[in-house]
N, C-alpha and C positions, 0 to 999 in steps of 0.2 A: 442521669448519665449521659453524656454527649458523645456525638462520634469524635473520634481523632483525626483532626485534619492536616494535612502536610500543608504548610504555609509555603509561600514562594518569596525568596529570596534572591537578589542577582549579585553576584561578585565579579570584579575582573581578575584577569592574571592567575585564572585554573591551572593547577599543575597535576597532569596525570600521576596516579598512583601505579608504583609497581606490584603487581600482582604475584603473591605465591602460587606456583604451580602444583596441584597435589599430585604425589608419585604413589602414596601407599595404595593397595587395594581395597582398603576400608572404605575410601571416598570414591570407590569406582562404580557404584550403582547407578542407573538413571534417576534424574530427578526431575519433579515437576514445581513450578511455582504457580499459584493459584493466584491471579490477579482479580481484583473486584472494584468496580466503578464507584468512585466516591459519591456519586448522585445515583439516586435510584433511577433505574432505566426499566423499559418494557423489552427489550432484548440487548444482546452484546453487552451483559452486565458482568458476566464471570469471562476469565480467558485462562486457558491453561497453557503457559509457556514450559515447553520439554525440553531436558537437554539429554543427550545421550551418555553425560560423564559427567563427574565433577567439574573436571578439567573444561568441559563445556560450557558449565554453569557459570565458571568464572570468566571465561571468555566472552559470554552472552550469545554461544553459537547455538541457534534454537534448532530444536527437530523438527522435521517436517509434520511429525504428528500434532505439533501447537495448534489449538482451535479454539474457538469460542464454544462455551456449553449454553444449552438452552434453559440451564438454571436460572430462575428468576426468584431473587430472594425478596420475601417480602420486606416492605419499608420498615417494617417494625424489628427487623432482625439483621444481622451483619454475619458475616463469614469468620468464625474464631480460629478454624485450621481446617484440614484434611491430612488424610492417611489412606494409605494403600493395605488392604486388610483381605488376606487369601485370595488373591487376584481380583479383589473389587476395591471399591472405594467408600469412606463414608466422610463426608463433611459436616462439621460441627456448627451450627448456627445458634448464636447466643442472641438474646433479646437486648435491643437497645436500651430499655428502660428495665430498671432492676425489680424483678418479680418475686413473688413470694413461691411460686410453681410456673411450670412451662417455661422455663427461662434458658432451657438448653435442649436444642432439637439434634437428632443426628439422623440426617439424610444419607442413606445408604443405596448403593449402586454395585449391580452385580459385576460389571465390566467398565471399561475406560468407554467405550461406545454407548453404553446406557448412562454414563456421566455426561457425555456430550449431549446426548439427546434428551437427559433429564427424566429418564424412566427409572422410578424410585423401587426401591427393593422391598417386599412388605415387612422386613425386619425395621424399617425407619420407624422412629419413635422419639418421644421426649425423655429426658433423662430427669430425674428428681434433683440431680445436682444444681444447688443453689449458690450462686457465687457472691461473695461478700460485696457490697457496694463499694468497698475499697480496691476490687480486684477485677481484672476483665480477663478473658482467654486471650491467651498470646499464642498458642499451638495445641496441637494435639498429634498423637502418633501411636501406633501399634508396633509391640515387639513380641517375642515370644513370652516375655512375663505377663504380658496384657496390655492394657490402655494406659497411656498418661496423658493428662490435660495440664498443660503448662499455664499457670495463672500469674500476671504479672501487675502488681502495684500500679493504679492510676497517677499516685503522686510519686514523685522521684524520691527515692529512699537511701539511706549509706547502708542498710540492712534488712534483710528479709522482704527482698522486694519481688523475688521469683519463688512461686510454690509449686512442686510438681505433686499433683493429685493423681495418684496411682489406682487402677482397680484391676483385678487379677483377671477378668473377661468381660465380656460385654453385659450380661446380667447384673454384673455388679456396678456396672459403668451406668446402667440404667437406673438401679435401686440407690445410687450413691453410696456405695458400700466401700470405704478407704480401706486399701491395704496398708501395712507397716511400711512398707516401701516409700509411703509418701512423706515428702519434707522439704524443708525451704532448700534452696542451691545457694551459693555464696556469689553467684554471678551477680553483678552490679550493673546495670546498664547505664550508659551514657546519658544525661538528661537530653541530648541530642538525637537519641535513637530510641526505638522501640521494637519489641517483640514481633515479626511478621510471620513466622513460623518455625517449625520445631520438628524433627524427624530422626527417627532410628533407621539407620541406611543397611542393616546386617550384621555389624559389628560396633560401630560407635553411633553417636549422636550429632546432629546439626542443628544449631538455634541459628537463624535468619534474622538479623537484626537491620531494621530500614531508618532511614533518615526519617526525621520530623519534618523536616522542609524539604522540597525538592531540590535538587542537585544534580549538576552535571556530571560528576563523577562519584567514586566514593559513596553511593547512596546505599548500596547494600553491602552488608559484611555477615560473612559465615565463619560464625564461633564453633568451631569442631571440639567434640571430646571423644576419648577412646573409649569410654565406658559410660556407665550411669554414675558410678560413684566419681569420676572425673567431672562429670555435669555437675553433680552436688558440691564438688570441692572448688568448682570452677578452674579445674587445670587444663587449660587450653592445648589441643593437637598442634604441631607445628603447620599442619594443613589449613587451619585457619587464616582466612585473607578475603580481601574485598574484590566481589564480583563487577565486571564489566555491565552487568544488567540496570539500564538506566528507566525507570518506570516513568510512565506518563503522568504528568500532574493531575490528569483525570481519575488515575486507579492508584489503588494502595495493594500492597502484599496481604492476602488473605490466608496463606498458608503454604506449607513446603512439606513434599514427599516424596521420600526416594522409593522406588520400585524394587525392592530388593526380594520379593517373592515370585517375579514373574523373569520371563526370558529378554526383558528390557524392551519390548515393543508395545509400549501404551498405547497404539492405534494407529488407524489408516490416517493417511493425508485427505482433509476434506478443505474445499474451500470457504472461505469464510467473507461475510461483507463486514464493512466497518473498518476503523483503523486498528492497528496493533496496539495494544495499550502498553506496549514497550518498545516502540519503536520511533517515538518522539522523544528530541532530546531536552532535558531538564531545563529548568529555568535560571540555572546558576548553583553558586554555593560552592564554598571552599571545600579544601581537602579534610579539615578535621583529623582529629587522633582516632584511635581504635576506640568504638563505640563500647566495649565494655571493659576499657581500662581506667574509667574516671570514678570516683566514688561519686555517687548521689548527693545531692542538694539538700539532703535532710530528712526529715520524716522520722519517727520511731519505729521500732521493731514492729509494731500493730499486732492485730490477732488471725488467728488462722485464716488463711482467706477462704476455705470451706467452711462454713458454721456449722456447730451441732445441732441438733434439734432444737434443746433448749435455746440457744441464742436466737435459732429463727422464730421461735414463738415469741421472743420479746421484739424481734424486729417485726414481726406482723403486728404487734400492738403499738408498736410507735409506728405503723404506716409506712415502712420502707421508704424513707426520703432518699430522693435521688441524690447521686452525686457525679459528678465530673469525670467520664471515662472515656479513654482514648478509643474512637469507634471510626469507622471509615465511610460512613455512609451518609449522605442528607436525604431527608425526605422530600 
């Protein structure tokens, strides 16, 4: 399972996209985009790009609270998603190699300040969730019904490309006890995009789609859904739009979190050294179409991306062969 790399392609004559400005209160909560270095680093590996509203996320108007975190991810893991939980934060780390155990780790932080300083909460732990070798974690969020892990097929598919694994509470997430809410979404991601993050914002859901190649514009698309049912049926809200956020070619999106449980002040301004991972222009790329409106390029329905215990036993006997998976880090 190899990291998903964003290739660099240059085109001339790029046209700027006209962005839709969100007007509904459902998309007004502050947002954080977690950016992870594609290369393993000893520092400045994780950057939190914060926005005071969905409109600010669309215009890429950074909040002063944006900063690097001291979190240094093992070269064997990558960020699969992150979410706000009861005033704290949880970062889901996924093994770059397919494993039979200890594949998913939940790094929990009691506050934004703790996330910046990488002060782990005692609740941090491995989950027994074992992701199929055909899928990778695309996002992770918490809402009043529990936790949801968005799993994305590593191969482009015409159906059954996105699976939402739902858990009623943290204990169920650790034990991988799926709730009946779990299911496939009809969302079919363009072969030119991948899921970078997934969040509940207090009312609806947002799926952040990131271009697989570095672009000067139309690199980030927010697919919004008014409800969980709409996410399952892929009924897009009118607020869905491209963001002006242009991610440095040295970074990729690791997660998206809407801070719907706080007063909207994720942290104090801090000084940071190193370059902003979202401050450098992309290396080109054309406009492209909506990243979620084109059918996939093939692939069958496949199996459930969260194997049952019997399937896990068979996989263990077979040796857990490695598969190509989209990742964001070089060792």
